[in-house]
C-alpha positions in Angstrom: -153.8 121.5 81.4 -150.2 120.3 81.6 -149.4 118.0 84.5 -146.2 116.9 85.8 -146.0 113.7 87.7 -142.7 112.9 89.4 -142.3 109.0 90.0 -144.8 108.6 87.2 -144.0 104.9 86.8 -144.6 104.1 90.3 -147.6 102.5 92.2 -149.6 105.8 92.9 -148.1 107.7 89.8 -149.3 104.7 87.5 -152.9 104.8 88.7 -152.7 108.6 88.6 -151.7 108.6 85.0 -154.3 106.1 84.1 -157.1 108.4 85.3 -155.6 111.4 83.8 -155.6 109.5 80.4 -159.2 109.2 80.6 -159.5 113.1 80.4 -159.3 114.9 77.2 -158.1 118.2 78.8 -154.9 117.0 80.3 -151.3 116.3 79.2 -149.1 114.4 81.3 -145.5 115.2 81.9 -143.4 112.3 83.3 -140.4 112.5 85.5 -139.1 109.1 86.6 -136.1 107.5 88.4 -134.0 107.3 85.5 -134.4 111.1 84.4 -131.5 113.6 85.5 -132.9 116.0 88.1 -131.2 118.8 86.2 -134.2 118.5 83.7 -136.7 119.0 86.5 -136.7 122.5 86.2 -137.5 122.7 82.6 -140.5 120.5 83.1 -141.8 122.3 86.1 -141.8 125.5 84.0 -144.1 123.8 81.4 -146.5 122.5 84.0 -149.7 123.8 85.5 -149.4 121.4 88.5 -147.2 118.9 90.0 -147.8 116.0 91.5 -144.5 114.8 93.4 -144.8 111.3 93.9 -141.3 110.3 93.5 -139.4 109.1 96.5 -137.2 106.4 97.9 -138.4 103.8 100.6 -136.1 100.8 100.4 -132.6 101.8 99.6 -129.2 99.8 99.9 -127.6 103.0 101.2 -129.6 105.2 103.9 -128.1 108.1 102.1 -130.4 107.6 99.3 -133.1 108.6 101.6 -131.7 112.2 101.8 -131.1 112.1 97.9 -134.2 110.7 96.7 -136.8 112.2 99.3 -135.2 115.6 100.9 -132.9 116.2 98.0 -134.9 115.8 95.1 -137.8 117.8 96.9 -135.7 120.5 97.7 -134.7 120.8 93.7 -138.5 120.7 93.2 -139.3 123.5 95.4 -136.5 125.5 94.1 -137.7 125.3 90.4 -141.4 126.0 91.7 -139.9 129.1 93.2 -138.0 130.2 90.2 -141.1 129.7 87.9 -143.1 131.7 90.6 -140.5 134.6 90.9 -138.8 134.7 87.4 -141.8 133.5 85.2 -144.6 135.3 87.4 -146.4 132.0 87.2 -147.7 130.0 90.5 -147.7 126.4 89.9 -149.5 124.2 92.7 -147.9 121.1 94.1 -149.2 118.2 95.6 -147.0 115.9 97.6 -147.6 112.3 98.5 -145.7 112.0 102.1 -146.1 109.4 104.5 -147.3 108.9 107.9 -144.0 107.7 108.8 -142.6 111.2 108.6 -143.6 111.5 112.2 -141.0 108.8 113.0 -137.5 109.5 114.0 -135.8 107.3 111.6 -133.9 107.8 108.3 -137.1 107.5 106.1 -139.3 109.3 108.4 -136.4 112.2 108.7 -136.1 112.6 104.9 -139.7 112.5 104.4 -140.1 115.4 107.0 -137.4 117.2 105.2 -139.2 117.2 102.2 -142.3 118.3 103.5 -140.4 121.2 105.0 -139.2 122.5 101.7 -142.9 122.4 100.4 -144.4 124.2 103.2 -141.8 127.0 102.9 -143.1 127.4 99.4 -146.8 127.7 101.0 -145.5 130.3 103.1 -144.4 132.1 100.4 -147.8 132.0 98.6 -147.5 128.9 96.2 -150.4 126.4 96.8 -149.3 123.3 98.7 -151.0 120.2 99.7 -149.1 117.7 101.6 -150.8 114.3 101.9 -149.5 112.3 104.9 -150.6 108.9 103.6 -150.9 105.7 105.5 -150.6 102.4 103.6 -151.7 102.7 100.2 -153.1 99.5 98.4 -154.7 98.8 95.0 -154.1 97.4 91.7 -150.3 97.6 90.5 -148.7 98.0 94.0 -145.6 96.1 94.0 -145.5 92.6 96.1 -143.0 91.5 98.3 -141.9 95.0 98.7 -143.5 97.2 101.5 -147.2 96.3 101.1 -148.5 93.6 103.3 -151.8 93.9 101.1 -149.9 93.4 97.7 -148.0 90.7 98.8 -150.8 88.8 100.6 -153.0 89.3 97.3 -149.9 88.2 95.1 -149.3 85.2 97.3 -152.8 84.0 98.0 -153.9 84.2 94.6 -151.1 81.8 93.7 -151.3 79.4 96.7 -148.1 80.7 97.9 -147.5 80.8 101.7 -147.8 84.2 103.6 -145.6 85.0 106.8 -147.2 86.8 109.6 -145.1 87.5 112.9 -147.8 89.0 114.8 -151.4 88.8 113.5 -152.4 91.4 116.0 -150.5 94.4 114.7 -152.6 97.1 113.5 -152.8 98.8 110.0 -154.3 101.9 108.8 -155.1 101.8 104.8 -156.2 103.9 102.1 -157.4 102.6 98.7 -155.5 104.0 95.7 -158.8 105.2 94.0 -159.6 107.2 96.9 -156.1 108.7 97.0 -156.4 109.4 93.2 -159.7 111.1 93.8 -158.2 113.2 96.3 -155.4 114.4 94.1 -157.8 115.1 91.2 -160.0 117.3 93.3 -157.2 119.4 94.2 -156.2 119.6 90.6 -159.8 120.9 89.6 -159.8 123.6 92.2 -161.3 122.1 95.2 -158.9 122.6 98.4 -158.1 119.6 100.2 -159.4 118.9 103.6 -156.7 119.1 106.2 -156.0 118.2 109.7 -155.1 120.6 112.5 -151.5 120.1 111.4 -152.0 121.3 108.1 -151.7 117.8 106.2 -154.2 116.9 103.4 -156.5 114.2 104.1 -157.6 111.2 102.0 -161.1 109.6 103.1 -162.2 107.0 103.9 -159.3 105.4 106.1 -159.7 102.0 107.1 -158.3 100.2 110.3 -157.7 96.5 110.4 -155.1 94.0 111.8 -152.3 92.0 110.0 -154.3 88.8 110.7 -157.7 90.0 109.8 -156.5 91.4 106.5 -154.9 87.8 105.8 -158.2 86.2 106.6 -160.3 88.5 104.4 -157.9 87.9 101.4 -158.0 84.1 102.0 -161.9 84.2 101.9 -161.7 85.7 98.6 -159.5 82.8 97.3 -162.0 80.2 99.1 -165.1 81.7 97.4 -164.4 79.9 94.3 -164.9 76.8 96.2 -167.8 77.6 98.4 -169.5 80.1 95.7 -170.2 82.3 98.6 -169.1 85.8 98.0 -167.9 88.3 100.5 -169.9 91.5 100.9 -167.8 93.2 98.0 -169.8 96.0 97.3 -168.9 98.7 99.6 -165.9 99.8 101.7 -162.8 98.2 102.5 -164.0 94.5 101.6 -164.7 96.0 98.2 -161.6 97.8 97.7 -159.7 94.7 98.9 -161.5 92.4 96.8 -160.7 94.7 93.4 -157.2 94.7 94.6 -157.1 90.7 95.4 -158.6 90.0 91.6 -156.2 92.3 90.1 -153.0 90.1 91.2 -154.7 86.9 89.6 -152.5 85.4 87.2 -153.8 85.1 83.8 -154.5 81.6 83.7 -156.7 82.1 87.0 -159.1 84.6 85.2 -161.4 81.5 84.7 -162.6 78.8 87.0 -165.0 76.0 86.8 -168.3 75.3 88.8 -170.3 72.0 89.2 -172.9 71.2 86.7 -175.5 68.8 87.6 -177.2 67.2 84.8 -179.9 64.6 84.1 -182.4 63.9 81.3 -184.2 67.0 82.0 -181.1 69.2 81.2 -178.5 70.7 83.5 -178.6 73.1 86.6 -175.4 75.2 87.5 -174.9 77.3 90.7 -172.5 80.1 90.1 -172.7 82.8 93.0 -173.9 82.7 96.6 -174.3 85.5 99.0 -174.0 85.7 102.8 -177.5 87.5 103.1 -178.8 88.0 99.6 -179.5 84.6 98.1 -177.8 82.9 95.5 -177.8 82.8 91.7 -177.9 80.0 89.2 -179.0 78.8 85.7 -180.6 75.7 84.2 -181.4 74.5 80.9 -184.4 72.3 79.8 -185.0 70.2 76.6 -188.1 70.7 74.7 -191.2 69.4 76.4 -189.4 69.1 79.9 -191.2 70.5 83.1 -189.0 71.5 86.1 -190.4 72.5 89.6 -193.6 71.1 90.8 -193.2 72.7 94.4 -194.0 75.3 96.7 -192.2 77.3 99.4 -193.4 78.9 102.7 -190.8 81.8 102.7 -188.3 81.3 99.7 -189.0 83.4 96.7 -187.2 83.1 93.4 -187.0 85.3 90.3 -186.7 83.6 87.0 -185.3 85.3 83.6 -185.7 83.1 80.5 -182.7 84.2 78.0 -183.3 81.4 75.4 -186.5 79.5 74.4 -190.1 79.6 75.3 -191.5 78.9 78.8 -194.7 78.3 80.4 -195.1 79.0 84.1 -198.1 77.5 85.8 -199.0 78.4 89.4 -201.8 77.1 91.7 -202.6 78.5 95.3 -202.0 75.6 97.7 -205.3 76.2 99.7 -207.6 77.9 97.4 -206.7 76.1 94.2 -206.6 79.4 92.1 -204.5 79.1 89.2 -202.4 81.4 87.0 -200.4 81.1 83.9 -197.6 83.1 82.2 -195.9 82.7 78.9 -192.5 84.1 78.3 -189.5 83.8 76.0 -185.8 85.0 75.4 -187.2 87.2 72.8 -188.5 89.7 75.7 -186.8 90.3 79.0 -189.4 89.6 81.6 -188.8 88.4 85.3 -191.4 85.8 86.7 -191.5 85.7 90.4 -192.5 82.8 92.5 -194.7 83.6 95.3 -194.7 81.7 98.9 -197.9 79.5 99.1 -198.2 79.0 95.3 -196.9 75.7 93.9 -195.3 76.3 90.5 -193.5 74.7 87.8 -192.0 75.7 84.3 -192.2 74.0 81.0 -190.1 74.3 78.0 -193.0 74.8 75.3 -190.7 75.6 72.6 -188.7 73.2 70.2 -185.3 74.5 71.2 -183.4 74.0 74.3 -184.7 76.4 77.0 -182.1 78.6 79.1 -183.2 80.2 82.4 -181.3 82.5 85.0 -182.6 81.9 88.6 -182.2 84.2 91.8 -183.2 82.7 94.9 -183.5 84.9 97.8 -181.4 82.3 100.4 -178.9 79.8 99.9 -180.1 76.5 99.4 -180.0 74.6 102.8 -180.3 70.7 102.4 -181.3 70.5 106.2 -184.2 73.0 105.6 -185.0 73.6 102.1 -188.3 74.9 102.3 -189.3 73.2 99.3 -192.1 70.9 99.1 -193.4 68.8 96.2 -196.8 69.3 94.8 -197.1 68.9 91.4 -199.6 70.7 89.3 
């Protein structure tokens, strides 16, 4: 399949190209800002589908709205029509429009005119999917241009100030990966879901405010100091976190954490979560024993990744005992059980390294840890 992308070097175009590069059944034909519109017809003639992503949104002269949005789309529509009439071949087109097309300003008018050119094609039997996109965010979006998400991520990742005129201003957002997924489904033959006006939809769409957006992104920065991660596994927070990390300057790909060392070895916490515990690791020199305590509710998982370990357990009331031997040679997780005092001894000759997960963040005021040596 030959895929023509107009605006191939832009934010959405770059992400779409990268996804297409992962497929062996696609050849991309690019059309960019510096290309002559007169060459567009030839490229359309070679394509099996067109993603029309090119457009103008921050011109020096408002006339550029007309030329870059309505004008270029009219040229594209003529080329698609010619391929259908003269070449007997129908080439579908996917257009990235904007919710601002509903507004009566120069930009909105130009996008609405572009939509009109394409809907005229649809009336002639050429498949057209027009996506009226809200604010799109994700990796590679240009900061300090027309995206609050990109600007906030770029600046906060560099400890630069951000400006907020009104934190209560609402924002409607879609994530770039969801946009690309919607585009690819159309390319692969699944009709886009449309609203009552016939505009194709991207799901999910997120709603927030400028103030909440800034606070969320600032929390990602602050988590390097607190070690408490946001809930970054699903939804808007997941997408924002991935976006924020993509704006980190190279020198901030790495950051240090505190290591607590003594004669036994060292202990390092590296990740905490609001409601799913924390992760750490510790080392122990040969012959060293750590632990010697029990918990009422706290539970832990230990994974020895280097060395040899002996875990000892004793039920605090019945005195029942149990031992577990494990080593880095075999991946085994040892769980501590409430009401059983326990310790771990390095029984090997080398340093022992152990990963540790606890189901709650350590609270010095309520540690739920009671000394009881075995």
